[in-house]
GUZA-966437 format. One line per 2 residues: number of its first residue (from 1); their letters; for each residue y, x, z of C-alpha. Coordinates in Angstrom, 1 decimal. Layout:
REM GUZA-966437
NUM = A = Y X Z | ...;
This chain:
REM GUZA-966437
1 = VY = -11.2 61.1 -12.3 | -7.9 58.8 -13.4;
3 = EA = -9.9 58.0 -16.9 | -13.5 57.3 -15.4;
5 = CC = -13.1 55.9 -12.1 | -11.9 51.9 -11.9;
7 = AC = -10.3 53.4 -7.9 | -8.1 55.4 -10.0;
9 = GG = -7.5 53.2 -12.4 | -10.1 54.4 -15.6;
11 = GQ = -12.7 52.4 -15.7 | -13.9 50.1 -18.7;
13 = HV = -12.7 46.8 -18.9 | -14.7 44.2 -19.9;
15 = EA = -14.6 40.1 -19.9 | -16.6 37.8 -17.8;
17 = AS = -17.2 34.5 -17.0 | -15.3 32.5 -14.3;
19 = SQ = -17.2 32.3 -11.3 | -19.1 29.1 -11.1;
21 = RP = -18.8 29.5 -7.0 | -16.0 29.0 -4.4;
23 = SQ = -13.7 31.9 -3.4 | -14.5 32.5 0.6;
25 = AP = -10.7 32.7 1.3 | -7.9 31.1 -0.3;
27 = TV = -5.9 32.7 -3.1 | -2.5 33.6 -2.7;
29 = IP = -0.9 31.6 -5.2 | -2.4 28.2 -5.2;
31 = TL = -3.9 27.2 -8.4 | -3.4 24.0 -10.4;
33 = SS = -6.9 22.7 -11.6 | -7.9 20.4 -14.5;
35 = HP = -10.4 18.7 -13.1 | -12.1 18.0 -9.3;
37 = SR = -13.6 20.5 -7.0 | -17.4 20.3 -7.7;
39 = VP = -17.5 20.7 -3.9 | -16.3 17.4 -1.9;
41 = TT = -14.4 18.0 1.1 | -16.1 18.0 4.8;
43 = AP = -13.6 14.6 5.9 | -10.5 13.5 4.4;
45 = TV = -7.2 14.8 5.4 | -6.0 11.6 7.3;
47 = CE = -8.0 8.3 8.2 | -6.8 5.2 6.5;
49 = DD = -8.6 2.0 7.6 | -10.1 0.0 4.7;
51 = DN = -7.1 -2.5 5.0 | -9.8 -5.1 3.1;
53 = WI = -12.1 -4.9 5.4 | -12.7 -8.3 8.1;
55 = SG = -15.9 -8.6 10.0 | -18.4 -10.7 8.4;
57 = GT = -20.3 -13.4 10.0 | -19.9 -16.9 12.1;
59 = VP = -19.3 -15.8 15.7 | -16.4 -17.0 17.5;
61 = VL = -13.6 -14.4 18.3 | -15.5 -11.6 16.8;
63 = SG = -15.5 -12.8 13.3 | -12.6 -12.4 10.8;
65 = LS = -11.2 -9.6 12.6 | -9.5 -6.6 10.6;
67 = CD = -9.7 -3.0 11.6 | -6.3 -3.2 12.4;
69 = AL = -6.8 -6.1 14.9 | -9.4 -3.9 16.5;
71 = GG = -6.2 -1.2 17.7 | -7.5 1.6 18.9;
73 = NE = -10.5 -0.3 21.6 | -13.8 1.3 20.7;
75 = TF = -15.6 -1.6 22.1 | -15.6 -2.9 19.2;
77 = CA = -17.5 -0.3 18.0 | -20.2 -1.2 19.6;
79 = LL = -20.1 -5.4 19.8 | -19.2 -5.5 15.7;
81 = DD = -22.1 -2.8 14.8 | -24.9 -4.9 13.8;
83 = PQ = -25.8 -6.3 10.5 | -24.4 -9.7 11.0;
85 = FS = -20.4 -8.7 11.2 | -20.6 -6.6 7.7;
87 = NF = -18.4 -7.8 5.1 | -17.5 -5.9 1.4;
89 = SK = -20.6 -4.1 1.2 | -19.2 -2.2 4.9;
91 = SV = -20.1 -2.5 8.5 | -17.2 -1.5 10.9;
93 = SQ = -18.7 2.0 11.0 | -17.6 2.2 7.5;
95 = AC = -14.3 0.8 7.4 | -12.3 1.2 10.3;
97 = CI = -11.3 5.1 11.7 | -11.2 3.6 15.0;
99 = CG = -15.2 3.3 14.7 | -15.7 6.7 12.1;
101 = GS = -15.4 5.3 9.3 | -12.0 4.9 6.4;
103 = KL = -11.2 3.4 3.1 | -12.5 6.6 2.0;
105 = LS = -15.9 6.1 2.9 | -18.3 4.6 0.2;
107 = PS = -21.9 3.6 1.5 | -24.6 5.3 -0.2;
109 = PS = -26.5 3.7 -1.3 | -24.8 0.5 -1.8;
111 = IA = -26.2 -3.0 -0.7 | -23.7 -4.6 -3.4;
113 = SS = -25.1 -5.2 -6.9 | -23.6 -2.7 -9.7;
115 = DR = -21.7 -4.5 -12.8 | -24.0 -3.2 -15.1;
117 = PS = -27.6 -2.5 -15.0 | -29.1 0.8 -14.8;
119 = VS = -30.5 3.1 -17.1 | -33.4 3.0 -16.1;
121 = PS = -35.8 0.6 -14.4 | -36.3 1.2 -10.5;
123 = NS = -39.1 2.2 -9.2 | -38.9 -0.3 -6.0;
125 = AS = -37.0 -3.9 -5.5 | -33.5 -4.3 -5.5;
127 = AL = -32.2 -6.0 -2.5 | -30.0 -8.6 -4.1;
129 = PT = -30.8 -10.7 -7.0 | -29.3 -9.9 -10.4;
131 = SQ = -26.8 -11.8 -12.2 | -29.2 -12.7 -15.2;
133 = PS = -32.9 -13.1 -14.6 | -35.7 -10.2 -15.6;
135 = QI = -37.8 -10.4 -18.6 | -40.4 -9.2 -16.7;
137 = AS = -42.6 -11.5 -14.9 | -42.9 -11.5 -10.5;
139 = QS = -46.1 -10.4 -8.9 | -45.4 -12.6 -5.9;
141 = PS = -43.3 -15.6 -5.2 | -39.9 -15.4 -4.6;
143 = AC = -38.1 -16.1 -0.5 | -35.1 -18.1 -0.4;
145 = VD = -31.6 -16.1 1.5 | -28.7 -18.3 2.6;
147 = EP = -25.5 -17.8 0.5 | -23.9 -14.9 3.1;
149 = DW = -20.7 -16.2 4.9 | -21.0 -19.9 3.6;
151 = RF = -20.2 -22.6 6.3 | -18.9 -26.0 6.9;
153 = VQ = -15.5 -26.3 8.3 | -14.4 -30.3 8.9;
155 = GT = -10.6 -29.9 10.8 | -10.2 -27.7 14.2;
157 = NV = -14.0 -28.1 14.6 | -16.6 -25.3 15.0;
159 = AL = -17.9 -24.0 11.7 | -21.5 -24.9 10.6;
161 = GC = -23.5 -22.2 8.4 | -26.6 -22.6 6.2;
163 = SA = -28.8 -22.1 9.9 | -27.3 -25.1 11.5;
165 = FT = -29.2 -27.3 8.3 | -33.0 -26.2 8.7;
167 = FN = -33.5 -28.8 11.9 | -32.6 -31.7 10.3;
169 = PE = -32.0 -31.1 6.3 | -33.0 -34.3 5.6;
171 = KF = -29.9 -35.5 7.1 | -27.3 -32.7 7.4;
173 = CV = -27.8 -31.5 3.6 | -27.4 -35.5 2.3;
175 = EI = -24.2 -35.7 4.5 | -22.6 -33.0 4.1;
177 = ND = -23.1 -32.9 0.4 | -21.4 -37.0 0.9;
179 = LG = -18.3 -35.3 2.1 | -17.7 -33.4 -0.6;
181 = AV = -18.2 -30.0 1.2 | -17.3 -27.0 -1.0;
183 = YN = -16.7 -23.1 0.3 | -16.5 -20.1 -2.2;
185 = GK = -17.3 -22.4 -5.2 | -20.4 -23.8 -3.9;
187 = SV = -21.9 -26.8 -2.2 | -24.4 -27.2 0.5;
189 = YE = -27.4 -28.2 -2.3 | -26.0 -24.8 -4.1;
191 = AC = -26.0 -22.2 -0.5 | -28.5 -23.1 1.8;
193 = CA = -32.4 -23.1 1.3 | -33.1 -26.0 3.5;
195 = CG = -31.3 -27.8 0.6 | -32.3 -26.5 -2.2;
197 = GG = -29.9 -23.6 -2.8 | -29.4 -19.9 -1.7;
199 = QH = -30.5 -16.4 -3.5 | -33.9 -16.0 -4.2;
201 = VE = -35.2 -12.6 -3.5 | -38.7 -11.1 -4.0;
203 = AA = -40.8 -11.6 -1.0 | -44.6 -11.0 0.0;
205 = SS = -46.8 -14.2 -0.3 | -45.8 -17.2 1.8;
207 = QR = -47.7 -17.3 5.1 | -46.2 -21.3 4.9;
209 = PS = -48.3 -23.8 2.3 | -47.9 -25.2 -0.3;
211 = QV = -45.8 -28.6 -1.6 | -48.5 -29.4 -3.3;
213 = PT = -52.1 -28.1 -3.4 | -53.3 -25.2 -5.9;
215 = SS = -56.9 -27.6 -6.6 | -58.7 -30.0 -5.7;
217 = SS = -60.3 -28.5 -1.9 | -63.3 -29.8 -0.4;
219 = AP = -61.8 -30.6 3.0 | -58.0 -30.7 4.7;
221 = SL = -56.7 -27.3 4.5 | -54.8 -27.0 8.1;
223 = SI = -51.1 -27.0 7.6 | -49.2 -24.5 9.7;
225 = QP = -46.6 -27.3 10.3 | -46.3 -30.9 10.0;
227 = SF = -45.5 -32.2 6.5 | -42.2 -34.2 5.8;
229 = RP = -44.4 -37.0 3.9 | -47.0 -39.2 6.0;
231 = SA = -50.5 -38.3 4.4 | -52.4 -40.5 2.3;
233 = SP = -54.6 -41.3 5.3 | -55.2 -41.7 8.9;
235 = SS = -56.3 -38.7 10.7 | -59.1 -39.1 13.2;
237 = KP = -57.5 -38.3 16.6 | -53.6 -38.3 17.0;
239 = SN = -50.9 -35.0 16.4 | -50.3 -32.6 19.0;
241 = IP = -46.8 -32.7 17.5 | -44.7 -36.2 18.1;
243 = SN = -43.2 -37.4 14.8 | -39.4 -37.3 14.2;
245 = EP = -39.5 -41.1 14.2 | -41.9 -44.0 15.0;
247 = TE = -43.8 -46.0 12.4 | -42.0 -49.2 13.3;
249 = CA = -38.6 -49.5 15.0 | -38.5 -51.3 17.7;
251 = DD = -35.0 -51.6 19.9 | -34.9 -50.8 23.9;
253 = PD = -35.4 -53.6 25.5 | -33.8 -51.9 28.6;
255 = WK = -30.6 -50.4 27.1 | -26.7 -52.2 27.3;
257 = SG = -24.1 -49.7 26.6 | -22.0 -48.7 29.9;
259 = NG = -19.1 -49.3 31.3 | -16.2 -47.5 29.5;
261 = SN = -12.8 -47.9 29.0 | -12.7 -51.1 26.4;
263 = TI = -14.5 -54.2 29.2 | -15.3 -56.1 25.5;
265 = FS = -17.9 -53.1 24.5 | -19.6 -53.0 27.6;
267 = GL = -22.7 -54.4 28.8 | -23.6 -54.8 24.9;
269 = SC = -27.6 -55.1 24.2 | -29.0 -53.8 21.3;
271 = ET = -29.6 -57.7 20.9 | -26.6 -58.7 20.8;
273 = IG = -25.6 -55.8 18.4 | -28.4 -57.3 15.7;
275 = DS = -27.8 -55.6 12.1 | -24.0 -54.9 12.6;
277 = TF = -23.1 -51.1 12.3 | -20.0 -51.6 13.0;
279 = WC = -21.2 -51.1 16.8 | -22.7 -47.6 16.2;
281 = EA = -19.5 -45.8 15.5 | -17.2 -48.0 18.7;
283 = LD = -20.3 -47.5 21.0 | -21.7 -43.7 20.0;
285 = RE = -19.6 -42.4 22.7 | -20.1 -40.9 26.3;
287 = EY = -18.4 -43.5 28.1 | -20.9 -46.1 26.4;
289 = KN = -23.7 -44.3 27.3 | -26.2 -45.9 29.6;
291 = FG = -30.0 -44.8 30.8 | -29.5 -41.3 29.7;
293 = KL = -28.8 -42.1 25.5 | -26.5 -43.5 23.2;
295 = VS = -26.6 -46.6 20.9 | -27.8 -43.8 18.0;
297 = QA = -30.2 -43.4 20.2 | -31.6 -46.7 21.8;
299 = CC = -30.9 -49.3 18.6 | -32.7 -49.3 15.1;
301 = TC = -29.4 -50.7 13.7 | -28.2 -47.3 14.5;
303 = GG = -30.5 -45.1 14.0 | -32.5 -44.9 17.2;
305 = SK = -35.0 -46.8 19.1 | -37.0 -47.3 22.2;
307 = FS = -39.1 -44.5 21.9 | -36.2 -42.1 21.3;
309 = SS = -36.0 -40.3 24.4 | -33.3 -37.6 25.5;
311 = SP = -35.5 -35.2 27.5 | -33.6 -33.6 30.0;
313 = SS = -30.8 -36.2 29.7 | -27.3 -33.6 30.1;
315 = IM = -25.7 -36.0 32.0 | -26.6 -36.9 35.1;
317 = SD = -28.0 -40.9 35.7 | -25.7 -43.6 36.7;
319 = MP = -28.6 -45.0 38.6 | -31.5 -43.4 41.1;
321 = SS = -34.2 -42.9 39.7 | -37.0 -45.5 40.7;
323 = QP = -39.1 -42.7 42.9 | -37.7 -39.8 44.9;
325 = SV = -38.2 -36.7 42.7 | -41.5 -33.6 44.5;
327 = SP = -38.2 -31.1 44.8 | -35.0 -31.1 44.8;
329 = SI = -32.7 -30.5 41.7 | -31.4 -27.7 40.6;
331 = VC = -28.2 -27.1 38.5 | -26.1 -23.7 37.1;
333 = VN = -23.3 -23.2 37.5 | -21.0 -20.4 35.8;
335 = EE = -19.4 -18.0 38.2 | -15.6 -19.6 38.1;
337 = NW = -12.4 -17.0 36.9 | -15.4 -14.5 35.6;
339 = YF = -14.9 -12.6 32.0 | -15.1 -9.8 30.2;
341 = NL = -11.6 -7.9 30.1 | -12.0 -5.3 27.6;
343 = LP = -11.3 -7.0 24.1 | -7.7 -8.2 23.8;
345 = VP = -8.8 -12.1 23.9 | -11.2 -12.5 27.3;
347 = LG = -14.7 -13.7 27.5 | -15.7 -16.0 29.9;
349 = CF = -18.8 -17.4 30.3 | -18.0 -20.2 28.4;
351 = AI = -17.6 -18.4 25.4 | -20.5 -16.0 26.6;
353 = ET = -22.8 -19.4 25.6 | -21.9 -19.5 21.7;
355 = DP = -24.2 -16.5 21.1 | -26.1 -15.4 24.0;
357 = VQ = -28.1 -12.8 21.8 | -25.6 -11.5 21.2;
359 = FC = -23.1 -11.1 23.7 | -25.5 -10.7 26.6;
361 = QT = -27.3 -7.6 26.2 | -24.0 -6.4 24.5;
363 = IG = -22.1 -6.6 27.0 | -24.5 -6.0 29.7;
365 = DK = -25.1 -2.4 28.4 | -21.5 -2.0 28.4;
367 = GT = -22.6 -2.2 32.5 | -18.8 -3.7 32.8;
369 = TY = -18.2 -5.7 36.3 | -15.7 -8.0 37.2;
371 = CG = -15.6 -9.7 40.7 | -18.1 -7.5 41.8;
373 = KN = -20.7 -9.0 39.4 | -22.1 -8.2 35.6;
375 = IY = -22.2 -10.5 33.2 | -26.4 -11.0 34.1;
377 = EA = -25.2 -11.8 37.2 | -22.3 -14.8 36.6;
379 = CC = -23.4 -16.3 33.6 | -26.1 -19.0 33.6;
381 = SC = -26.8 -18.3 29.6 | -27.8 -14.5 30.6;
383 = GG = -30.1 -15.7 33.5 | -27.1 -15.6 36.1;
385 = GQ = -24.6 -17.9 37.9 | -25.4 -20.1 40.9;
387 = HV = -28.2 -22.0 41.0 | -27.3 -25.2 43.4;
389 = EP = -27.9 -29.2 44.0 | -26.2 -31.2 41.8;
391 = GS = -24.9 -33.0 45.3 | -23.6 -29.8 46.8;
393 = IC = -20.9 -30.0 43.3 | -17.6 -31.7 44.1;
395 = KD = -16.4 -33.5 41.3 | -13.0 -35.2 41.3;
397 = DS = -13.1 -39.8 39.9 | -11.5 -38.9 36.5;
399 = TW = -11.0 -42.5 36.0 | -8.8 -42.8 39.4;
401 = RS = -5.5 -43.9 39.4 | -3.4 -44.1 42.5;
403 = GG = -2.1 -47.8 42.8 | 1.2 -49.3 42.8;
405 = GD = 3.1 -49.9 46.1 | 6.1 -52.2 46.9;
């Protein structure tokens, strides 16, 4: 039995290959492996924030925050877990421990392009363009994507991203480029789609009309939006959309500069200004606004005209209207001293106005109340606030000073 049975010290001893499966229990003495384990751990031993990550976007207060700045406040996780705040190919839930991420957590698949081409072509289009043009012609036209996080910053003013230039590209693109603005090594003409730059990626067929006709047609096509250039011949009926500027400019004959701090600059008409552009800069201030218009809205020399209306004016008129209104005017006033105080920097209703689409829903979903009101009840931009007649709001006379006495 001592020669035949393994249990008694006998049997046949043969060489066996190493097991490819991990042991169910640790060895008594730790061994040093020559290469890393093929089986990943379920979680890192110690979680470490990604110290290179900061939140993206251009939203005041919420953009540019590092994991360290979040501290232990989980409120940031919900506020920042939005694609606009992703940065360096990671969201807050992938980069910061407090939100479930870490510097050891790799986003898979990566949203950033690889430094090297893949061995074989992909069956689907990549999310971002490659650094070199493809050798194969595209099957569909490309769509333009603005340079991520590009912005125009001047002094301490609020930064403007590419999306802000889409409202008037012919004005903004030229003026900002003339200022020599460069951000992340790119000018506005290189970074923003509205100015002819941006990144071009594959997209479905465009729903917008082409700038030039494919071929001659028997009848004019119906454009989805107006052209920036006039048509070759006049239309048979007036357009339903007003033009950006009148065909022939005419000064507003009723306009005169308001009573500002400098009496020399007050009471000037467009005719008095003439062709002198000096007055455009000197009078283009709120204190010289009159009849609901600035000089840049009233006088042709300064870019305005009698056709340029400010509708509705954000400032109450200095003169009563010629006819009484059918119903009293109503204005919205934010709840005084209301704050969302679950952040290191409290956000009042004024801060909410910078991005109501983002803030109203995110903070409203928290159900947070302050002074007995939630954000939907306190802030005008979220549908709340106090709706009162302008006359019921008392404002001090900002121009008044106490006189001198003997």
